[in-house]
Structures are given as C-alpha cells and as structure tokens.
Backbone as CSV, one residue per row, in Angstrom:
resi,resn,N_x,N_y,N_z,CA_x,CA_y,CA_z,C_x,C_y,C_z
1,MET,23.891,15.217,-15.309,22.724,14.644,-14.691,21.628,14.553,-15.765
2,GLY,20.959,13.449,-15.786,19.937,13.224,-16.790,18.618,13.918,-16.472
3,PHE,17.798,13.971,-17.485,16.497,14.625,-17.373,15.628,13.981,-16.286
4,ILE,15.561,12.663,-16.272,14.701,11.972,-15.305,15.194,12.212,-13.884
5,ARG,16.504,12.152,-13.689,17.070,12.388,-12.359,16.726,13.808,-11.880
6,ARG,16.843,14.794,-12.759,16.498,16.177,-12.382,15.029,16.274,-11.982
7,GLN,14.167,15.584,-12.731,12.738,15.614,-12.404,12.469,14.944,-11.056
8,GLU,13.165,13.853,-10.785,13.008,13.176,-9.487,13.439,14.098,-8.349
9,GLU,14.566,14.771,-8.525,15.054,15.682,-7.487,14.119,16.878,-7.322
10,ASN,13.578,17.400,-8.416,12.622,18.505,-8.316,11.375,18.072,-7.558
11,LEU,10.902,16.877,-7.837,9.747,16.341,-7.121,10.057,16.209,-5.630
12,ALA,11.229,15.671,-5.316,11.626,15.517,-3.913,11.720,16.881,-3.227
13,MET,12.262,17.886,-3.919,12.364,19.227,-3.331,10.982,19.813,-3.047
14,ARG,10.060,19.653,-3.989,8.703,20.169,-3.767,8.050,19.471,-2.584
15,TYR,8.242,18.180,-2.499,7.660,17.425,-1.394,8.312,17.827,-0.062
16,LEU,9.625,18.031,-0.080,10.321,18.496,1.127,9.778,19.846,1.585
17,LEU,9.662,20.790,0.652,9.136,22.115,0.995,7.740,22.007,1.597
18,TRP,6.915,21.172,1.007,5.557,20.986,1.516,5.586,20.423,2.940
19,GLN,6.451,19.452,3.197,6.538,18.868,4.536,7.047,19.891,5.554
20,TYR,8.052,20.690,5.176,8.539,21.735,6.083,7.415,22.699,6.435
21,GLN,6.658,23.115,5.431,5.559,24.046,5.681,4.466,23.400,6.513
22,LYS,4.125,22.169,6.209,3.079,21.441,6.924,3.430,21.282,8.402
23,LYS,4.711,21.016,8.681,5.156,20.806,10.066,5.618,22.099,10.720
24,GLN,5.471,23.206,10.002,5.846,24.532,10.489,7.300,24.583,10.956
25,ILE,8.167,24.004,10.128,9.604,24.016,10.371,10.195,25.072,9.435
26,PRO,11.098,25.923,9.926,11.712,26.916,9.030,12.371,26.231,7.828
27,THR,12.139,26.773,6.654,12.671,26.201,5.427,14.165,26.486,5.330
28,PRO,14.986,25.444,5.108,16.431,25.663,4.963,16.758,26.324,3.619
29,SER,18.026,26.609,3.422,18.477,27.260,2.186,18.216,26.362,0.980
30,HIS,18.184,26.993,-0.186,17.947,26.266,-1.439,19.042,25.207,-1.660
31,GLU,20.281,25.563,-1.365,21.394,24.629,-1.546,21.231,23.403,-0.649
32,TYR,20.814,23.626,0.602,20.605,22.508,1.523,19.468,21.620,1.028
33,LEU,18.391,22.241,0.534,17.264,21.461,0.006,17.699,20.623,-1.193
34,GLU,18.530,21.179,-2.058,19.017,20.420,-3.210,19.819,19.208,-2.761
35,LYS,20.699,19.398,-1.782,21.490,18.276,-1.252,20.587,17.228,-0.620
36,GLN,19.633,17.682,0.156,18.720,16.776,0.835,17.889,15.991,-0.184
37,ALA,17.401,16.655,-1.213,16.609,15.999,-2.255,17.458,14.968,-2.996
38,SER,18.691,15.318,-3.310,19.581,14.396,-4.003,19.828,13.149,-3.155
39,GLN,20.059,13.341,-1.863,20.295,12.211,-0.961,19.055,11.334,-0.851
40,ILE,17.896,11.949,-0.780,16.643,11.192,-0.695,16.451,10.345,-1.952
41,ILE,16.731,10.917,-3.119,16.585,10.179,-4.368,17.598,9.032,-4.435
42,ASP,18.838,9.285,-3.998,19.837,8.208,-3.947,19.348,7.065,-3.057
43,ASP,18.859,7.421,-1.869,18.365,6.405,-0.935,17.157,5.663,-1.508
44,ALA,16.268,6.391,-2.151,15.071,5.767,-2.724,15.445,4.778,-3.825
45,HIS,16.417,5.146,-4.656,16.863,4.235,-5.707,17.495,2.976,-5.103
46,ARG,18.294,3.164,-4.065,18.937,2.027,-3.402,17.884,1.095,-2.804
47,ILE,16.915,1.662,-2.102,15.850,0.863,-1.489,15.037,0.145,-2.563
48,ALA,14.730,0.832,-3.647,13.951,0.222,-4.730,14.711,-0.951,-5.346
49,ARG,16.034,-0.822,-5.474,16.832,-1.928,-6.019,16.847,-3.111,-5.060
50,GLU,16.990,-2.827,-3.767,17.100,-3.894,-2.777,15.770,-4.600,-2.519
51,ARG,14.708,-3.840,-2.378,13.425,-4.402,-1.966,12.340,-4.323,-3.014
52,GLY,12.606,-3.563,-4.053,11.563,-3.318,-5.033,10.649,-2.223,-4.520
53,GLY,9.671,-1.890,-5.279,8.724,-0.874,-4.844,8.727,0.336,-5.752
54,ASN,7.777,1.178,-5.519,7.569,2.386,-6.298,8.457,3.495,-5.756
55,LEU,9.244,4.103,-6.618,10.183,5.148,-6.213,9.479,6.304,-5.511
56,ILE,8.348,6.740,-6.031,7.632,7.880,-5.452,7.141,7.537,-4.045
57,SER,6.637,6.345,-3.841,6.185,5.935,-2.511,7.343,5.918,-1.526
58,ILE,8.493,5.455,-1.972,9.680,5.420,-1.113,10.113,6.837,-0.764
59,VAL,10.116,7.746,-1.739,10.483,9.145,-1.494,9.549,9.743,-0.447
60,LYS,8.261,9.518,-0.586,7.296,10.063,0.376,7.583,9.563,1.784
61,GLU,7.902,8.284,1.925,8.205,7.735,3.241,9.476,8.349,3.822
62,LEU,10.495,8.531,2.990,11.740,9.134,3.466,11.540,10.576,3.902
63,VAL,10.745,11.332,3.174,10.517,12.739,3.487,9.662,12.877,4.742
64,LYS,8.745,11.967,4.976,7.890,12.041,6.161,8.686,11.977,7.460
65,ASP,9.919,11.474,7.395,10.750,11.334,8.591,11.334,12.656,9.071
66,ILE,11.082,13.744,8.357,11.584,15.063,8.794,10.944,15.414,10.132
67,LYS,11.778,15.852,11.052,11.286,16.217,12.388,11.737,17.630,12.714
68,LYS,11.014,18.236,13.636,11.409,19.570,14.092,12.738,19.488,14.807
69,GLY,13.486,20.595,14.682,14.729,20.719,15.410,15.753,19.922,14.803
C-alpha cells in the first residue's frame, strides 16, 4: 500500500472516530474501523472517477451516513 493511500485511510479513520463520538455511537474495534476506512476510500475513489469531485469532500459525505444501531 502506498504512502498516499495510507494517509487517506488514516484521515478516513479519524473522521469515522469523530463521527462515532459526535453521534454517541459505541466505537467499533480498530480492525473494523480499518476495514470501514478502506471501503470508504475505495468508494470515494470510484465516485471521484465517475463524477469528479474532491476526494475529501466525498469521504466526508460517505462518513456522514453512519447511523446508530
């Protein structure tokens, strides 16, 4: 995995943790967060290729969809 990809996933993980805390949802395991961050980055790259747009903005929109339960 490249340096930029790791940084993107780290950013997604930090944003995920912040959203979980903000919505008062119990934080899942570190392994689950890593998988979730990786999937979000994959989806963001796909969306950016298809529609264009800023990767960070797309990540934020994807993470905002987290719901309780």
